[in-house]
PyMOL Python script that loads the backbone (N, CA, C, O; Angstrom):
from pymol import cmd

cmd.read_pdbstr("""\
ATOM      1  N   MET A   1       7.543   3.196 -10.592  1.00  0.00           N
ATOM      2  CA  MET A   1       8.058   1.882 -10.336  1.00  0.00           C
ATOM      3  C   MET A   1       9.357   1.575 -10.382  1.00  0.00           C
ATOM      4  O   MET A   1      10.092   1.773 -11.350  1.00  0.00           O
ATOM      5  N   SER A   2       9.752   0.950  -9.045  1.00  0.00           N
ATOM      6  CA  SER A   2      10.803  -0.008  -9.052  1.00  0.00           C
ATOM      7  C   SER A   2      11.055  -0.573 -10.206  1.00  0.00           C
ATOM      8  O   SER A   2      10.160  -1.042 -10.910  1.00  0.00           O
ATOM      9  N   ALA A   3      12.593  -0.592 -10.593  1.00  0.00           N
ATOM     10  CA  ALA A   3      13.212  -1.484 -11.593  1.00  0.00           C
ATOM     11  C   ALA A   3      13.462  -2.709 -10.985  1.00  0.00           C
ATOM     12  O   ALA A   3      13.196  -3.593 -11.800  1.00  0.00           O
ATOM     13  N   LYS A   4      13.797  -3.107 -10.077  1.00  0.00           N
ATOM     14  CA  LYS A   4      14.334  -4.118  -9.072  1.00  0.00           C
ATOM     15  C   LYS A   4      13.323  -5.001  -8.813  1.00  0.00           C
ATOM     16  O   LYS A   4      12.289  -4.530  -8.340  1.00  0.00           O
ATOM     17  N   PRO A   5      13.421  -6.715  -9.110  1.00  0.00           N
ATOM     18  CA  PRO A   5      12.426  -7.331  -8.693  1.00  0.00           C
ATOM     19  C   PRO A   5      12.487  -7.639  -7.370  1.00  0.00           C
ATOM     20  O   PRO A   5      13.521  -7.639  -6.702  1.00  0.00           O
ATOM     21  N   SER A   6      10.894  -8.023  -6.804  1.00  0.00           N
ATOM     22  CA  SER A   6      11.004  -7.438  -5.041  1.00  0.00           C
ATOM     23  C   SER A   6      11.611  -9.136  -4.636  1.00  0.00           C
ATOM     24  O   SER A   6      11.480 -10.112  -5.374  1.00  0.00           O
ATOM     25  N   LYS A   7      12.194  -9.125  -3.452  1.00  0.00           N
ATOM     26  CA  LYS A   7      12.543 -10.229  -2.861  1.00  0.00           C
ATOM     27  C   LYS A   7      11.361 -10.669  -2.036  1.00  0.00           C
ATOM     28  O   LYS A   7      11.635 -11.485  -1.156  1.00  0.00           O
ATOM     29  N   LYS A   8      10.273 -10.346  -2.128  1.00  0.00           N
ATOM     30  CA  LYS A   8       9.762 -10.941  -0.804  1.00  0.00           C
ATOM     31  C   LYS A   8       8.692 -11.693  -1.613  1.00  0.00           C
ATOM     32  O   LYS A   8       8.090 -11.076  -2.492  1.00  0.00           O
ATOM     33  N   ARG A   9       8.359 -13.271  -1.318  1.00  0.00           N
ATOM     34  CA  ARG A   9       7.318 -14.295  -2.229  1.00  0.00           C
ATOM     35  C   ARG A   9       6.140 -13.494  -2.082  1.00  0.00           C
ATOM     36  O   ARG A   9       5.771 -12.489  -1.474  1.00  0.00           O
ATOM     37  N   SER A  10       5.916 -13.932  -2.495  1.00  0.00           N
ATOM     38  CA  SER A  10       4.019 -14.281  -2.909  1.00  0.00           C
ATOM     39  C   SER A  10       3.693 -14.457  -2.400  1.00  0.00           C
ATOM     40  O   SER A  10       4.273 -15.510  -2.134  1.00  0.00           O
ATOM     41  N   LYS A  11       2.549 -14.288  -1.289  1.00  0.00           N
ATOM     42  CA  LYS A  11       1.314 -15.143  -0.192  1.00  0.00           C
ATOM     43  C   LYS A  11      -0.080 -15.829  -1.319  1.00  0.00           C
ATOM     44  O   LYS A  11      -1.128 -16.392  -1.004  1.00  0.00           O
ATOM     45  N   THR A  12       0.475 -15.483  -2.651  1.00  0.00           N
ATOM     46  CA  THR A  12      -0.806 -16.357  -3.219  1.00  0.00           C
ATOM     47  C   THR A  12      -0.260 -17.530  -3.230  1.00  0.00           C
ATOM     48  O   THR A  12       0.956 -17.694  -3.328  1.00  0.00           O
ATOM     49  N   ASP A  13      -1.017 -18.363  -3.142  1.00  0.00           N
ATOM     50  CA  ASP A  13      -1.339 -19.910  -3.728  1.00  0.00           C
ATOM     51  C   ASP A  13      -1.635 -20.314  -5.286  1.00  0.00           C
ATOM     52  O   ASP A  13      -2.389 -21.214  -5.657  1.00  0.00           O
ATOM     53  N   TRP A  14      -0.982 -19.571  -5.984  1.00  0.00           N
ATOM     54  CA  TRP A  14      -0.992 -20.042  -7.314  1.00  0.00           C
ATOM     55  C   TRP A  14      -1.313 -21.290  -7.712  1.00  0.00           C
ATOM     56  O   TRP A  14      -1.840 -21.535  -8.797  1.00  0.00           O
ATOM     57  N   ASP A  15      -1.094 -21.906  -7.088  1.00  0.00           N
ATOM     58  CA  ASP A  15      -1.430 -24.027  -7.539  1.00  0.00           C
ATOM     59  C   ASP A  15      -2.790 -23.985  -7.552  1.00  0.00           C
ATOM     60  O   ASP A  15      -3.342 -24.568  -8.485  1.00  0.00           O
ATOM     61  N   LYS A  16      -3.428 -23.463  -6.780  1.00  0.00           N
ATOM     62  CA  LYS A  16      -4.751 -23.207  -6.091  1.00  0.00           C
ATOM     63  C   LYS A  16      -5.788 -22.140  -7.516  1.00  0.00           C
ATOM     64  O   LYS A  16      -6.761 -22.356  -8.238  1.00  0.00           O
ATOM     65  N   ALA A  17      -5.012 -21.215  -7.319  1.00  0.00           N
ATOM     66  CA  ALA A  17      -5.674 -20.412  -8.400  1.00  0.00           C
ATOM     67  C   ALA A  17      -5.364 -20.885  -9.562  1.00  0.00           C
ATOM     68  O   ALA A  17      -6.379 -20.593 -10.194  1.00  0.00           O
ATOM     69  N   ASN A  18      -4.432 -21.596 -10.545  1.00  0.00           N
ATOM     70  CA  ASN A  18      -4.516 -21.662 -11.719  1.00  0.00           C
ATOM     71  C   ASN A  18      -5.925 -22.766 -11.665  1.00  0.00           C
ATOM     72  O   ASN A  18      -6.897 -22.472 -12.362  1.00  0.00           O
ATOM     73  N   THR A  19      -5.958 -23.973 -10.841  1.00  0.00           N
ATOM     74  CA  THR A  19      -7.077 -24.382 -10.989  1.00  0.00           C
ATOM     75  C   THR A  19      -8.629 -24.263 -11.018  1.00  0.00           C
ATOM     76  O   THR A  19      -9.421 -24.870 -11.739  1.00  0.00           O
ATOM     77  N   LEU A  20      -8.891 -23.243  -9.964  1.00  0.00           N
ATOM     78  CA  LEU A  20      -9.758 -22.948 -10.528  1.00  0.00           C
ATOM     79  C   LEU A  20     -10.816 -22.477 -11.615  1.00  0.00           C
ATOM     80  O   LEU A  20     -11.921 -22.821 -12.033  1.00  0.00           O
ATOM     81  N   GLY A  21      -9.811 -21.446 -11.850  1.00  0.00           N
ATOM     82  CA  GLY A  21     -10.302 -21.027 -13.316  1.00  0.00           C
ATOM     83  C   GLY A  21     -11.021 -19.554 -13.603  1.00  0.00           C
ATOM     84  O   GLY A  21     -12.028 -19.740 -12.921  1.00  0.00           O
ATOM     85  N   GLY A  22     -11.128 -18.690 -13.957  1.00  0.00           N
ATOM     86  CA  GLY A  22     -11.592 -17.877 -13.918  1.00  0.00           C
ATOM     87  C   GLY A  22     -13.426 -17.576 -13.833  1.00  0.00           C
ATOM     88  O   GLY A  22     -14.088 -16.567 -13.589  1.00  0.00           O
ATOM     89  N   SER A  23     -13.705 -18.691 -14.094  1.00  0.00           N
ATOM     90  CA  SER A  23     -15.415 -18.389 -13.728  1.00  0.00           C
ATOM     91  C   SER A  23     -15.771 -19.144 -12.575  1.00  0.00           C
ATOM     92  O   SER A  23     -16.976 -19.157 -12.324  1.00  0.00           O
ATOM     93  N   LYS A  24     -14.725 -20.022 -11.518  1.00  0.00           N
ATOM     94  CA  LYS A  24     -15.636 -19.894  -9.839  1.00  0.00           C
ATOM     95  C   LYS A  24     -14.936 -19.031  -9.023  1.00  0.00           C
ATOM     96  O   LYS A  24     -15.212 -19.126  -7.827  1.00  0.00           O
ATOM     97  N   ILE A  25     -13.783 -17.896  -9.459  1.00  0.00           N
ATOM     98  CA  ILE A  25     -13.627 -16.984  -8.452  1.00  0.00           C
ATOM     99  C   ILE A  25     -14.773 -16.106  -8.233  1.00  0.00           C
ATOM    100  O   ILE A  25     -15.365 -15.780  -9.262  1.00  0.00           O
ATOM    101  N   ASP A  26     -15.306 -15.562  -6.923  1.00  0.00           N
ATOM    102  CA  ASP A  26     -16.049 -14.719  -6.773  1.00  0.00           C
ATOM    103  C   ASP A  26     -16.092 -13.200  -6.704  1.00  0.00           C
ATOM    104  O   ASP A  26     -15.745 -12.489  -5.761  1.00  0.00           O
ATOM    105  N   THR A  27     -16.558 -12.859  -7.827  1.00  0.00           N
ATOM    106  CA  THR A  27     -16.232 -11.173  -8.335  1.00  0.00           C
ATOM    107  C   THR A  27     -17.211 -10.707  -8.047  1.00  0.00           C
ATOM    108  O   THR A  27     -17.164  -9.478  -8.025  1.00  0.00           O
ATOM    109  N   ALA A  28     -18.433 -11.271  -7.718  1.00  0.00           N
ATOM    110  CA  ALA A  28     -19.607 -10.505  -6.614  1.00  0.00           C
ATOM    111  C   ALA A  28     -19.742  -8.935  -5.935  1.00  0.00           C
ATOM    112  O   ALA A  28     -20.535  -8.062  -6.288  1.00  0.00           O
ATOM    113  N   ASP A  29     -19.069  -8.883  -5.223  1.00  0.00           N
ATOM    114  CA  ASP A  29     -18.224  -7.625  -4.213  1.00  0.00           C
ATOM    115  C   ASP A  29     -17.432  -6.679  -5.363  1.00  0.00           C
ATOM    116  O   ASP A  29     -16.818  -5.647  -5.091  1.00  0.00           O
ATOM    117  N   ILE A  30     -17.599  -7.319  -6.849  1.00  0.00           N
ATOM    118  CA  ILE A  30     -16.161  -6.164  -7.539  1.00  0.00           C
ATOM    119  C   ILE A  30     -17.382  -5.343  -8.213  1.00  0.00           C
ATOM    120  O   ILE A  30     -18.323  -5.925  -8.754  1.00  0.00           O
ATOM    121  N   PRO A  31     -17.296  -4.184  -8.145  1.00  0.00           N
ATOM    122  CA  PRO A  31     -18.824  -3.209  -9.195  1.00  0.00           C
ATOM    123  C   PRO A  31     -18.245  -3.511 -10.299  1.00  0.00           C
ATOM    124  O   PRO A  31     -17.149  -4.049 -10.141  1.00  0.00           O
ATOM    125  N   PRO A  32     -18.624  -3.341 -11.504  1.00  0.00           N
ATOM    126  CA  PRO A  32     -18.090  -3.189 -12.711  1.00  0.00           C
ATOM    127  C   PRO A  32     -17.492  -1.836 -13.598  1.00  0.00           C
ATOM    128  O   PRO A  32     -18.021  -0.782 -13.245  1.00  0.00           O
ATOM    129  N   LEU A  33     -16.759  -1.745 -14.384  1.00  0.00           N
ATOM    130  CA  LEU A  33     -16.026  -0.719 -14.082  1.00  0.00           C
ATOM    131  C   LEU A  33     -16.264  -0.287 -16.181  1.00  0.00           C
ATOM    132  O   LEU A  33     -15.601  -0.590 -17.173  1.00  0.00           O
ATOM    133  N   ASP A  34     -17.661   0.595 -15.943  1.00  0.00           N
ATOM    134  CA  ASP A  34     -18.080   0.956 -17.151  1.00  0.00           C
ATOM    135  C   ASP A  34     -17.674   2.455 -17.431  1.00  0.00           C
ATOM    136  O   ASP A  34     -16.871   3.162 -16.822  1.00  0.00           O
ATOM    137  N   PRO A  35     -18.487   2.743 -18.565  1.00  0.00           N
ATOM    138  CA  PRO A  35     -17.920   3.839 -18.410  1.00  0.00           C
ATOM    139  C   PRO A  35     -18.197   5.500 -18.155  1.00  0.00           C
ATOM    140  O   PRO A  35     -17.742   6.479 -18.747  1.00  0.00           O
ATOM    141  N   GLU A  36     -18.984   5.404 -17.205  1.00  0.00           N
ATOM    142  CA  GLU A  36     -19.760   6.133 -15.949  1.00  0.00           C
ATOM    143  C   GLU A  36     -18.304   5.935 -15.069  1.00  0.00           C
ATOM    144  O   GLU A  36     -17.837   7.027 -14.743  1.00  0.00           O
ATOM    145  N   PHE A  37     -17.667   5.009 -14.716  1.00  0.00           N
ATOM    146  CA  PHE A  37     -16.658   4.812 -13.732  1.00  0.00           C
ATOM    147  C   PHE A  37     -15.642   5.607 -14.184  1.00  0.00           C
ATOM    148  O   PHE A  37     -15.099   6.431 -13.449  1.00  0.00           O
ATOM    149  N   PHE A  38     -15.343   5.441 -15.298  1.00  0.00           N
ATOM    150  CA  PHE A  38     -14.526   6.151 -15.741  1.00  0.00           C
ATOM    151  C   PHE A  38     -14.241   7.864 -16.328  1.00  0.00           C
ATOM    152  O   PHE A  38     -13.175   8.354 -16.700  1.00  0.00           O
ATOM    153  N   LYS A  39     -15.682   8.543 -16.241  1.00  0.00           N
ATOM    154  CA  LYS A  39     -16.005  10.003 -16.386  1.00  0.00           C
ATOM    155  C   LYS A  39     -14.961  10.163 -15.224  1.00  0.00           C
ATOM    156  O   LYS A  39     -13.929  10.737 -15.571  1.00  0.00           O
ATOM    157  N   SER A  40     -15.056   9.625 -13.442  1.00  0.00           N
ATOM    158  CA  SER A  40     -14.601  10.423 -13.254  1.00  0.00           C
ATOM    159  C   SER A  40     -13.398  10.115 -12.195  1.00  0.00           C
ATOM    160  O   SER A  40     -13.070  10.571 -11.100  1.00  0.00           O
ATOM    161  N   ALA A  41     -12.845   8.982 -13.191  1.00  0.00           N
ATOM    162  CA  ALA A  41     -11.318   8.184 -12.345  1.00  0.00           C
ATOM    163  C   ALA A  41     -10.419   9.085 -12.558  1.00  0.00           C
ATOM    164  O   ALA A  41     -10.636   9.949 -13.407  1.00  0.00           O
ATOM    165  N   GLU A  42      -9.357   9.069 -11.910  1.00  0.00           N
ATOM    166  CA  GLU A  42      -7.775   9.897 -12.095  1.00  0.00           C
ATOM    167  C   GLU A  42      -6.827   9.307 -11.453  1.00  0.00           C
ATOM    168  O   GLU A  42      -6.592   8.867 -10.328  1.00  0.00           O
ATOM    169  N   LEU A  43      -6.426   9.394 -12.295  1.00  0.00           N
ATOM    170  CA  LEU A  43      -4.616   8.594 -12.904  1.00  0.00           C
ATOM    171  C   LEU A  43      -3.812   8.889 -11.331  1.00  0.00           C
ATOM    172  O   LEU A  43      -3.649  10.101 -11.194  1.00  0.00           O
ATOM    173  N   ARG A  44      -3.421   8.297 -10.451  1.00  0.00           N
ATOM    174  CA  ARG A  44      -2.913   8.774  -8.708  1.00  0.00           C
ATOM    175  C   ARG A  44      -1.707   8.180  -8.842  1.00  0.00           C
ATOM    176  O   ARG A  44      -1.689   7.115  -8.225  1.00  0.00           O
ATOM    177  N   MET A  45      -0.831   8.392  -9.317  1.00  0.00           N
ATOM    178  CA  MET A  45       0.497   8.199  -8.999  1.00  0.00           C
ATOM    179  C   MET A  45       0.965   8.088  -7.806  1.00  0.00           C
ATOM    180  O   MET A  45       0.430   8.679  -6.869  1.00  0.00           O
ATOM    181  N   PRO A  46       1.722   7.541  -7.698  1.00  0.00           N
ATOM    182  CA  PRO A  46       2.788   7.787  -6.164  1.00  0.00           C
ATOM    183  C   PRO A  46       3.746   8.246  -6.023  1.00  0.00           C
ATOM    184  O   PRO A  46       4.631   8.165  -6.875  1.00  0.00           O
ATOM    185  N   SER A  47       3.901   8.965  -4.742  1.00  0.00           N
ATOM    186  CA  SER A  47       5.276   9.912  -4.805  1.00  0.00           C
ATOM    187  C   SER A  47       6.053   9.520  -4.268  1.00  0.00           C
ATOM    188  O   SER A  47       6.103   8.578  -3.477  1.00  0.00           O
ATOM    189  N   LYS A  48       7.359  10.740  -4.915  1.00  0.00           N
ATOM    190  CA  LYS A  48       8.654   9.639  -4.773  1.00  0.00           C
ATOM    191  C   LYS A  48       9.007  10.093  -3.254  1.00  0.00           C
ATOM    192  O   LYS A  48       8.610  10.978  -2.496  1.00  0.00           O
ATOM    193  N   LYS A  49       9.608   9.421  -3.216  1.00  0.00           N
ATOM    194  CA  LYS A  49      10.336   9.155  -1.636  1.00  0.00           C
ATOM    195  C   LYS A  49      11.613   9.220  -1.111  1.00  0.00           C
ATOM    196  O   LYS A  49      12.394   8.680  -1.894  1.00  0.00           O
ATOM    197  N   SER A  50      12.051   9.561  -0.324  1.00  0.00           N
ATOM    198  CA  SER A  50      13.236  10.494  -0.326  1.00  0.00           C
ATOM    199  C   SER A  50      14.266   9.244   0.772  1.00  0.00           C
ATOM    200  O   SER A  50      14.062   9.531   1.951  1.00  0.00           O
ATOM    201  N   SER A  51      14.870   8.490   0.687  1.00  0.00           N
ATOM    202  CA  SER A  51      16.101   8.281   1.820  1.00  0.00           C
ATOM    203  C   SER A  51      16.439   8.888   2.706  1.00  0.00           C
ATOM    204  O   SER A  51      17.093   9.863   2.335  1.00  0.00           O
ATOM    205  N   ILE A  52      16.291   8.796   4.100  1.00  0.00           N
ATOM    206  CA  ILE A  52      16.963   9.276   4.767  1.00  0.00           C
ATOM    207  C   ILE A  52      17.202   8.442   5.839  1.00  0.00           C
ATOM    208  O   ILE A  52      16.644   7.346   5.792  1.00  0.00           O
ATOM    209  N   THR A  53      18.060   8.750   7.024  1.00  0.00           N
ATOM    210  CA  THR A  53      18.197   8.755   8.305  1.00  0.00           C
ATOM    211  C   THR A  53      17.892   9.682   9.168  1.00  0.00           C
ATOM    212  O   THR A  53      18.453  10.771   9.285  1.00  0.00           O
ATOM    213  N   VAL A  54      16.463   9.026  10.163  1.00  0.00           N
ATOM    214  CA  VAL A  54      16.225   9.568  11.654  1.00  0.00           C
ATOM    215  C   VAL A  54      16.432   9.149  12.276  1.00  0.00           C
ATOM    216  O   VAL A  54      16.520   7.921  12.267  1.00  0.00           O
ATOM    217  N   ARG A  55      16.710  10.058  13.493  1.00  0.00           N
ATOM    218  CA  ARG A  55      17.295   9.209  14.921  1.00  0.00           C
ATOM    219  C   ARG A  55      15.383   9.457  15.933  1.00  0.00           C
ATOM    220  O   ARG A  55      14.556  10.322  16.225  1.00  0.00           O
ATOM    221  N   LEU A  56      15.582   8.405  16.024  1.00  0.00           N
ATOM    222  CA  LEU A  56      14.227   8.062  16.550  1.00  0.00           C
ATOM    223  C   LEU A  56      13.918   7.113  18.026  1.00  0.00           C
ATOM    224  O   LEU A  56      14.396   5.979  17.988  1.00  0.00           O
ATOM    225  N   ASP A  57      13.222   7.466  19.201  1.00  0.00           N
ATOM    226  CA  ASP A  57      12.978   7.444  20.586  1.00  0.00           C
ATOM    227  C   ASP A  57      13.028   5.707  20.427  1.00  0.00           C
ATOM    228  O   ASP A  57      12.002   5.288  19.891  1.00  0.00           O
ATOM    229  N   SER A  58      13.938   4.722  20.759  1.00  0.00           N
ATOM    230  CA  SER A  58      13.654   3.320  20.950  1.00  0.00           C
ATOM    231  C   SER A  58      12.539   2.620  21.263  1.00  0.00           C
ATOM    232  O   SER A  58      12.335   1.467  20.883  1.00  0.00           O
ATOM    233  N   ASP A  59      11.764   3.298  21.978  1.00  0.00           N
ATOM    234  CA  ASP A  59      10.495   3.090  22.536  1.00  0.00           C
ATOM    235  C   ASP A  59       9.258   2.988  21.376  1.00  0.00           C
ATOM    236  O   ASP A  59       8.440   2.072  21.278  1.00  0.00           O
ATOM    237  N   VAL A  60       9.406   4.663  20.204  1.00  0.00           N
ATOM    238  CA  VAL A  60       8.565   5.013  19.795  1.00  0.00           C
ATOM    239  C   VAL A  60       9.281   4.087  18.953  1.00  0.00           C
ATOM    240  O   VAL A  60       8.955   2.941  19.260  1.00  0.00           O
ATOM    241  N   LEU A  61      10.142   4.117  17.996  1.00  0.00           N
ATOM    242  CA  LEU A  61      10.562   2.845  17.044  1.00  0.00           C
ATOM    243  C   LEU A  61       9.677   1.313  17.405  1.00  0.00           C
ATOM    244  O   LEU A  61       9.051   0.956  16.407  1.00  0.00           O
ATOM    245  N   GLU A  62       9.561   0.683  18.198  1.00  0.00           N
ATOM    246  CA  GLU A  62       9.584  -0.478  18.649  1.00  0.00           C
ATOM    247  C   GLU A  62       8.081  -0.538  18.458  1.00  0.00           C
ATOM    248  O   GLU A  62       7.589  -1.366  17.690  1.00  0.00           O
ATOM    249  N   TRP A  63       7.225   0.461  19.251  1.00  0.00           N
ATOM    250  CA  TRP A  63       5.973   0.484  19.466  1.00  0.00           C
ATOM    251  C   TRP A  63       5.324   0.300  17.383  1.00  0.00           C
ATOM    252  O   TRP A  63       4.711  -0.673  16.944  1.00  0.00           O
ATOM    253  N   PHE A  64       5.693   1.398  16.667  1.00  0.00           N
ATOM    254  CA  PHE A  64       5.748   0.738  15.372  1.00  0.00           C
ATOM    255  C   PHE A  64       5.486  -0.068  15.108  1.00  0.00           C
ATOM    256  O   PHE A  64       4.424  -0.619  14.818  1.00  0.00           O
ATOM    257  N   ARG A  65       7.039  -0.441  15.193  1.00  0.00           N
ATOM    258  CA  ARG A  65       7.238  -2.046  14.697  1.00  0.00           C
ATOM    259  C   ARG A  65       6.566  -2.960  15.253  1.00  0.00           C
ATOM    260  O   ARG A  65       6.343  -3.933  14.533  1.00  0.00           O
ATOM    261  N   LYS A  66       6.101  -2.993  16.444  1.00  0.00           N
ATOM    262  CA  LYS A  66       4.771  -3.739  16.802  1.00  0.00           C
ATOM    263  C   LYS A  66       3.618  -3.874  15.909  1.00  0.00           C
ATOM    264  O   LYS A  66       3.202  -4.969  15.530  1.00  0.00           O
ATOM    265  N   GLN A  67       3.216  -2.990  15.649  1.00  0.00           N
ATOM    266  CA  GLN A  67       2.276  -2.239  14.784  1.00  0.00           C
ATOM    267  C   GLN A  67       2.475  -3.805  13.708  1.00  0.00           C
ATOM    268  O   GLN A  67       1.532  -4.597  13.727  1.00  0.00           O
ATOM    269  N   GLY A  68       3.211  -4.003  13.188  1.00  0.00           N
ATOM    270  CA  GLY A  68       3.349  -5.008  12.327  1.00  0.00           C
ATOM    271  C   GLY A  68       3.930  -4.285  10.644  1.00  0.00           C
ATOM    272  O   GLY A  68       4.521  -3.218  10.476  1.00  0.00           O
ATOM    273  N   LYS A  69       3.641  -4.977   9.926  1.00  0.00           N
ATOM    274  CA  LYS A  69       4.236  -4.105   8.495  1.00  0.00           C
ATOM    275  C   LYS A  69       3.840  -3.274   7.866  1.00  0.00           C
ATOM    276  O   LYS A  69       2.745  -2.714   7.922  1.00  0.00           O
ATOM    277  N   GLY A  70       4.472  -3.152   7.376  1.00  0.00           N
ATOM    278  CA  GLY A  70       3.925  -1.329   6.895  1.00  0.00           C
ATOM    279  C   GLY A  70       4.376  -0.139   7.961  1.00  0.00           C
ATOM    280  O   GLY A  70       3.933   1.010   7.959  1.00  0.00           O
ATOM    281  N   TYR A  71       5.361  -0.686   8.871  1.00  0.00           N
ATOM    282  CA  TYR A  71       5.287   0.285   9.869  1.00  0.00           C
ATOM    283  C   TYR A  71       5.676   1.912   9.730  1.00  0.00           C
ATOM    284  O   TYR A  71       5.286   2.863  10.408  1.00  0.00           O
ATOM    285  N   GLN A  72       6.781   1.857   8.357  1.00  0.00           N
ATOM    286  CA  GLN A  72       7.253   3.162   7.985  1.00  0.00           C
ATOM    287  C   GLN A  72       6.545   4.117   7.287  1.00  0.00           C
ATOM    288  O   GLN A  72       6.656   5.339   7.383  1.00  0.00           O
ATOM    289  N   THR A  73       5.426   3.147   6.212  1.00  0.00           N
ATOM    290  CA  THR A  73       4.524   3.833   6.065  1.00  0.00           C
ATOM    291  C   THR A  73       3.859   4.704   7.055  1.00  0.00           C
ATOM    292  O   THR A  73       4.052   5.908   7.218  1.00  0.00           O
ATOM    293  N   ARG A  74       3.070   3.950   7.677  1.00  0.00           N
ATOM    294  CA  ARG A  74       2.024   4.176   9.254  1.00  0.00           C
ATOM    295  C   ARG A  74       3.361   5.753   9.829  1.00  0.00           C
ATOM    296  O   ARG A  74       3.115   6.957   9.756  1.00  0.00           O
ATOM    297  N   ILE A  75       4.148   5.353  10.139  1.00  0.00           N
ATOM    298  CA  ILE A  75       5.723   6.393  10.130  1.00  0.00           C
ATOM    299  C   ILE A  75       5.052   8.005   9.540  1.00  0.00           C
ATOM    300  O   ILE A  75       4.560   9.041   9.986  1.00  0.00           O
ATOM    301  N   ASN A  76       5.368   7.473   8.473  1.00  0.00           N
ATOM    302  CA  ASN A  76       5.234   8.211   7.625  1.00  0.00           C
ATOM    303  C   ASN A  76       4.075   9.250   6.852  1.00  0.00           C
ATOM    304  O   ASN A  76       4.292  10.286   6.223  1.00  0.00           O
ATOM    305  N   ALA A  77       2.458   8.401   7.218  1.00  0.00           N
ATOM    306  CA  ALA A  77       1.178   9.044   7.564  1.00  0.00           C
ATOM    307  C   ALA A  77       1.537   9.516   8.653  1.00  0.00           C
ATOM    308  O   ALA A  77       1.979  10.549   8.151  1.00  0.00           O
ATOM    309  N   VAL A  78       1.780   9.686  10.002  1.00  0.00           N
ATOM    310  CA  VAL A  78       1.712  10.309  11.239  1.00  0.00           C
ATOM    311  C   VAL A  78       2.964  12.356  10.885  1.00  0.00           C
ATOM    312  O   VAL A  78       2.836  13.506  11.308  1.00  0.00           O
ATOM    313  N   LEU A  79       3.841  11.737  10.055  1.00  0.00           N
ATOM    314  CA  LEU A  79       4.454  13.157  10.094  1.00  0.00           C
ATOM    315  C   LEU A  79       3.375  13.642   9.033  1.00  0.00           C
ATOM    316  O   LEU A  79       3.207  14.859   8.959  1.00  0.00           O
ATOM    317  N   ARG A  80       2.808  13.015   8.405  1.00  0.00           N
ATOM    318  CA  ARG A  80       1.967  14.242   6.926  1.00  0.00           C
ATOM    319  C   ARG A  80       0.988  14.670   7.500  1.00  0.00           C
ATOM    320  O   ARG A  80       0.458  15.673   7.023  1.00  0.00           O
ATOM    321  N   THR A  81       0.462  14.102   8.623  1.00  0.00           N
ATOM    322  CA  THR A  81      -1.090  14.568   9.299  1.00  0.00           C
ATOM    323  C   THR A  81      -0.490  15.606  10.037  1.00  0.00           C
ATOM    324  O   THR A  81      -1.056  16.698   9.978  1.00  0.00           O
ATOM    325  N   TYR A  82       0.497  15.512  10.699  1.00  0.00           N
ATOM    326  CA  TYR A  82       1.145  16.904  11.257  1.00  0.00           C
ATOM    327  C   TYR A  82       1.178  17.517  10.590  1.00  0.00           C
ATOM    328  O   TYR A  82       0.249  18.318  10.698  1.00  0.00           O
ATOM    329  N   MET A  83       2.175  17.809   9.285  1.00  0.00           N
ATOM    330  CA  MET A  83       2.346  18.496   8.353  1.00  0.00           C
ATOM    331  C   MET A  83       1.219  19.062   7.826  1.00  0.00           C
ATOM    332  O   MET A  83       1.008  20.264   7.991  1.00  0.00           O
ATOM    333  N   GLU A  84       0.533  18.427   7.270  1.00  0.00           N
ATOM    334  CA  GLU A  84      -0.932  19.318   6.701  1.00  0.00           C
ATOM    335  C   GLU A  84      -1.853  19.806   8.289  1.00  0.00           C
ATOM    336  O   GLU A  84      -2.847  20.525   8.392  1.00  0.00           O
ATOM    337  N   ALA A  85      -1.206  19.223   9.171  1.00  0.00           N
ATOM    338  CA  ALA A  85      -2.394  20.157  10.397  1.00  0.00           C
ATOM    339  C   ALA A  85      -1.576  21.541  10.506  1.00  0.00           C
ATOM    340  O   ALA A  85      -2.125  22.404  11.191  1.00  0.00           O
ATOM    341  N   HIS A  86      -0.720  21.765  10.103  1.00  0.00           N
ATOM    342  CA  HIS A  86       0.502  22.980  11.012  1.00  0.00           C
ATOM    343  C   HIS A  86       0.871  23.897   9.760  1.00  0.00           C
ATOM    344  O   HIS A  86       1.766  24.741   9.798  1.00  0.00           O
ATOM    345  N   LYS A  87      -0.131  23.564   8.353  1.00  0.00           N
ATOM    346  CA  LYS A  87       0.118  24.325   7.270  1.00  0.00           C
ATOM    347  C   LYS A  87      -0.754  25.925   7.725  1.00  0.00           C
ATOM    348  O   LYS A  87      -1.683  26.119   8.508  1.00  0.00           O
ATOM    349  N   GLN A  88      -0.053  26.776   6.938  1.00  0.00           N
ATOM    350  CA  GLN A  88      -0.700  28.155   6.946  1.00  0.00           C
ATOM    351  C   GLN A  88      -1.609  28.261   5.794  1.00  0.00           C
ATOM    352  O   GLN A  88      -2.244  29.298   5.601  1.00  0.00           O
TER     353      GLN A  88
END
""", "prot")
cmd.dss("prot")
cmd.show_as("cartoon", "prot")
cmd.util.cbc("prot")
cmd.orient("prot")
């Protein structure tokens, strides 16, 4: 976990959330976390990322950026898929 606080503003309407109270929030689609759930639960920590400089064709980068927020994560996912397909 990063030690630096995020500079991004939360999109949560906290005033509305605070006025609703816990009993008015619909949680019907959330399954209960009973002991059975925890029997098969696994702790999954995010892998450490390395910061590098990569030269990409301008059109490739622009295409990923047009996909919206998280484009760097998607580039990483594409590279990971390629890597896993070519492992021996």
